[in-house]
Legacy VTK file of the C-alpha trace (Angstrom):
# vtk DataFile Version 3.0
C-alpha trace
ASCII
DATASET POLYDATA
POINTS 309 float
7.607 -28.513 7.395
7.097 -26.568 4.130
6.465 -23.381 6.128
9.659 -23.905 8.143
11.745 -24.519 5.013
10.198 -21.484 3.304
10.941 -19.270 6.302
14.551 -20.481 6.487
15.100 -19.929 2.775
13.596 -16.458 2.983
15.877 -15.563 5.907
18.924 -16.789 3.996
17.914 -14.873 0.853
17.268 -11.637 2.729
20.532 -11.905 4.641
22.399 -12.364 1.377
20.654 -9.379 -0.187
21.280 -6.937 2.593
23.906 -8.240 4.976
21.824 -6.486 7.619
19.917 -7.668 10.635
16.465 -8.798 9.577
14.003 -10.367 11.957
10.597 -11.955 11.401
8.132 -11.661 14.276
5.025 -13.841 14.502
2.071 -12.648 16.556
0.443 -16.015 15.855
3.103 -18.580 16.736
1.180 -21.362 14.988
0.872 -19.711 11.587
3.708 -18.115 9.618
1.431 -16.887 6.805
-0.377 -14.103 8.669
-0.266 -11.743 11.682
3.484 -11.250 11.370
6.042 -8.732 10.222
9.582 -8.515 8.924
11.713 -5.828 10.527
14.886 -4.449 8.958
17.230 -2.721 11.373
19.364 0.328 10.523
23.092 -0.381 10.944
23.480 2.102 13.800
21.667 4.155 16.426
19.952 6.527 16.869
17.087 5.754 14.501
15.640 8.714 12.608
12.186 7.171 12.417
10.302 4.023 11.547
8.326 3.046 8.478
5.436 0.663 7.887
5.962 -0.473 4.281
2.850 -2.345 3.162
2.973 -4.967 0.380
0.629 -5.129 -2.573
-2.181 -7.652 -2.989
-0.769 -11.178 -2.914
2.689 -10.106 -1.725
4.738 -11.155 1.301
7.833 -9.399 2.640
10.146 -11.415 0.409
8.298 -10.150 -2.675
8.776 -6.554 -1.549
12.477 -7.103 -0.910
12.896 -8.681 -4.337
11.072 -5.918 -6.212
12.393 -2.842 -4.423
15.560 -1.460 -2.833
13.443 0.902 -0.757
13.620 -1.192 2.464
17.409 -1.311 2.197
17.689 2.412 1.473
15.326 3.290 4.337
17.416 1.210 6.711
20.697 2.712 5.528
19.201 6.160 6.139
18.382 5.322 9.746
14.707 4.390 9.344
13.579 1.167 11.013
11.515 -0.623 8.370
8.571 -2.921 9.106
6.867 -4.967 6.377
3.609 -6.352 7.821
1.400 -9.272 6.869
-2.037 -8.727 8.353
-4.370 -11.221 10.024
-6.073 -12.130 6.735
-2.752 -13.010 5.075
-1.280 -11.771 1.827
-4.742 -11.315 0.273
-5.578 -8.593 2.777
-7.811 -5.847 1.403
-5.970 -3.233 3.439
-8.759 -0.686 3.796
-11.282 -2.882 5.611
-11.752 -2.908 9.391
-10.078 -6.321 9.865
-6.905 -5.185 8.087
-6.829 -1.872 9.922
-7.289 -3.629 13.264
-4.395 -5.955 12.421
-2.321 -2.911 11.385
-2.830 -1.450 14.864
-1.968 -4.739 16.586
1.337 -4.989 14.727
2.027 -1.293 15.304
1.448 -1.705 19.035
3.770 -4.715 19.145
6.546 -2.851 17.315
6.294 0.404 19.276
6.130 -1.286 22.672
9.107 -3.570 21.994
11.306 -0.816 20.606
9.996 2.171 22.605
9.128 4.224 19.526
6.385 6.438 20.941
8.280 9.712 20.405
9.886 8.661 17.111
8.759 9.891 13.696
6.409 7.440 12.015
5.997 7.015 8.263
3.667 4.774 6.317
3.592 3.799 2.659
2.839 0.946 0.334
2.341 -0.429 -3.142
-1.035 -0.883 -4.846
-3.580 -2.032 -2.221
-0.793 -1.519 0.337
-0.791 2.147 -0.640
-4.568 2.240 -0.212
-4.071 0.791 3.271
-1.452 3.429 4.141
-3.709 6.328 3.163
-6.699 4.775 4.918
-4.693 4.397 8.116
-3.729 8.078 8.018
-7.360 9.084 7.552
-8.549 6.951 10.470
-5.636 7.976 12.709
-6.491 11.642 12.265
-10.234 11.147 12.552
-9.952 9.062 15.732
-7.062 11.153 17.075
-4.718 8.193 17.515
-1.613 8.725 19.617
0.484 7.508 16.697
-0.109 9.468 13.499
2.101 9.343 10.421
4.416 12.277 9.781
4.166 11.547 6.052
2.422 9.061 3.759
3.153 7.754 0.275
1.412 5.322 -2.038
2.546 3.671 -5.264
-0.272 3.473 -7.817
-3.016 2.630 -5.290
-6.682 1.978 -6.065
-8.534 4.561 -3.988
-12.121 4.842 -5.190
-13.681 1.392 -4.889
-16.950 2.508 -6.437
-14.963 3.318 -9.580
-12.992 0.099 -9.214
-16.181 -1.992 -8.943
-17.713 -0.387 -12.032
-14.432 -0.918 -13.869
-14.567 -4.631 -13.008
-18.123 -4.864 -14.375
-17.061 -3.184 -17.603
-14.008 -5.390 -18.054
-16.074 -8.522 -17.461
-18.580 -7.352 -20.070
-15.869 -6.540 -22.604
-13.771 -9.677 -22.050
-13.946 -12.039 -25.006
-13.259 -15.167 -22.933
-14.246 -16.232 -19.429
-10.563 -16.839 -18.621
-9.685 -13.231 -19.391
-12.202 -11.966 -16.849
-11.304 -14.198 -13.873
-9.320 -11.481 -12.093
-12.160 -9.005 -12.491
-14.767 -11.547 -11.378
-12.749 -12.241 -8.227
-12.354 -8.547 -7.388
-16.017 -7.825 -8.101
-17.100 -10.589 -5.727
-14.515 -9.577 -3.132
-15.759 -5.986 -3.196
-19.361 -7.114 -2.787
-18.272 -9.119 0.252
-16.149 -6.379 1.831
-18.701 -3.618 1.175
-21.753 -5.765 1.910
-23.206 -5.086 -1.522
-22.730 -3.142 -4.740
-22.440 0.632 -5.171
-26.148 0.648 -6.038
-27.157 -1.152 -2.819
-24.422 -0.069 -0.358
-22.973 3.197 -1.623
-22.397 4.570 1.882
-20.204 1.554 2.674
-18.091 2.320 -0.404
-17.745 5.896 0.839
-16.831 4.693 4.333
-14.172 2.204 3.257
-12.631 3.909 0.208
-9.722 6.282 0.891
-11.261 8.532 -1.771
-14.679 8.673 -3.459
-15.232 10.769 -6.570
-19.013 10.915 -6.069
-18.871 11.721 -2.328
-19.480 15.458 -2.555
-19.019 15.771 1.220
-15.365 14.716 0.798
-15.734 12.687 3.991
-12.448 10.797 3.847
-10.358 13.627 2.402
-11.092 16.082 5.192
-9.148 13.859 7.599
-5.822 14.354 5.805
-5.918 18.046 4.903
-2.728 18.573 6.916
-0.975 15.293 6.090
2.036 15.313 3.714
1.108 12.853 0.972
2.724 11.592 -2.203
1.077 9.331 -4.754
3.198 7.818 -7.520
1.825 6.635 -10.847
3.120 5.727 -14.289
0.128 6.317 -16.578
1.368 4.488 -19.669
-1.989 4.310 -21.438
-0.590 2.689 -24.591
0.885 -0.185 -22.555
-2.461 -0.783 -20.829
-4.362 -0.682 -24.125
-1.984 -3.106 -25.816
-1.112 -5.474 -22.983
-4.303 -5.497 -20.889
-7.032 -4.138 -23.164
-7.608 -1.482 -20.503
-8.151 2.260 -20.716
-8.010 5.177 -18.286
-11.284 4.102 -16.653
-9.485 1.044 -15.265
-6.297 2.834 -14.210
-5.591 3.884 -10.636
-4.176 7.225 -11.774
-7.763 8.351 -12.331
-8.393 8.124 -8.558
-5.000 9.533 -7.634
-5.235 12.643 -9.795
-8.759 13.431 -8.597
-7.813 12.901 -4.946
-4.714 15.095 -5.100
-6.629 17.796 -6.958
-9.342 17.896 -4.291
-6.812 17.863 -1.436
-4.970 20.783 -3.008
-8.257 22.672 -3.361
-9.012 21.962 0.307
-5.697 23.556 1.267
-3.269 20.637 1.482
-0.188 22.108 -0.184
1.866 19.009 0.637
-0.289 16.584 -1.357
1.431 15.723 -4.649
0.926 13.394 -7.592
4.235 12.239 -9.076
4.025 10.713 -12.544
6.855 8.796 -14.182
7.765 7.456 -17.609
9.294 4.097 -18.521
10.416 3.278 -14.971
8.044 0.398 -14.295
9.782 -2.997 -14.475
9.380 -6.139 -12.394
12.176 -8.394 -11.218
13.763 -10.885 -11.546
13.429 -10.688 -15.355
12.936 -6.906 -15.590
9.590 -7.403 -17.287
7.918 -4.159 -18.343
4.934 -3.231 -16.155
3.984 0.351 -15.185
2.216 -0.908 -12.039
5.450 -1.680 -10.188
7.484 -0.758 -7.117
10.297 0.441 -9.377
8.576 3.676 -10.466
9.723 5.323 -7.224
13.005 7.232 -6.956
13.895 5.742 -3.563
16.618 8.174 -2.516
14.549 11.226 -3.414
11.521 9.799 -1.551
13.602 9.263 1.595
14.878 12.836 1.495
11.259 14.007 1.284
10.208 11.778 4.200
12.990 12.971 6.465
12.153 16.602 5.702
8.568 16.291 6.935
LINES 1 310
309 0 1 2 3 4 5 6 7 8 9 10 11 12 13 14 15 16 17 18 19 20 21 22 23 24 25 26 27 28 29 30 31 32 33 34 35 36 37 38 39 40 41 42 43 44 45 46 47 48 49 50 51 52 53 54 55 56 57 58 59 60 61 62 63 64 65 66 67 68 69 70 71 72 73 74 75 76 77 78 79 80 81 82 83 84 85 86 87 88 89 90 91 92 93 94 95 96 97 98 99 100 101 102 103 104 105 106 107 108 109 110 111 112 113 114 115 116 117 118 119 120 121 122 123 124 125 126 127 128 129 130 131 132 133 134 135 136 137 138 139 140 141 142 143 144 145 146 147 148 149 150 151 152 153 154 155 156 157 158 159 160 161 162 163 164 165 166 167 168 169 170 171 172 173 174 175 176 177 178 179 180 181 182 183 184 185 186 187 188 189 190 191 192 193 194 195 196 197 198 199 200 201 202 203 204 205 206 207 208 209 210 211 212 213 214 215 216 217 218 219 220 221 222 223 224 225 226 227 228 229 230 231 232 233 234 235 236 237 238 239 240 241 242 243 244 245 246 247 248 249 250 251 252 253 254 255 256 257 258 259 260 261 262 263 264 265 266 267 268 269 270 271 272 273 274 275 276 277 278 279 280 281 282 283 284 285 286 287 288 289 290 291 292 293 294 295 296 297 298 299 300 301 302 303 304 305 306 307 308
């Protein structure tokens, strides 16, 4: 009953926000918390493309729609927008094989129902959702999928999970209370589960799963997106992180993003760009300051870029 009420309330809220046709599709009819997607329809035909917009860790579609106007703007610009929830729910890791398999299942459902095979496809996301978007592009090119993204973007994504794991260890060590380190303990243990070990015991798994690996001198993942238009957004407000989270650059995702874009550019990808912002990161509904936020993106400018690819 709680799930039904929640779904009804979400539908009412989204309808009030957009006044547009929004549909939620459940691949698993018995569970509304996973294997589903929200689809936001453009007001008129023909559609210019379709976008998979992937939430961050812990987010559902309603969180995305609260934090960002991007789904609305995409729709108004003729892009069918799909916000997926994968088979492992809103705590999906995005880059792992289970999440990627669920991505393909939802993609197949959407494209077959709406006959989108010859339509431009875009993929993007926030935080771990951005990691998922880049990972999908890498796999799609490597495996020569029929459906490959025309362009990809990611908002402050963690990319190098070897770096991320070591950052968790350091934060746990430096935390003055056990409560302060709970998030890092969870992520450390989750990484050990997903990668079947630590970087010391399973480094090749970290290379295989991470969208980018600083210490992988073979650039295994990067070579699959040399020709893919890619944007990564970040707001590297180091003073905020030092003051509010006791964190430094070693714990910030911009470290991965800058290194990845640099290497892609050196490999010949002239359409790979890092976009940094200042004082744009705020979270709704109370407009709380946080540089790791959906709001750092200039939505209209991003859409122009997407449509030009």
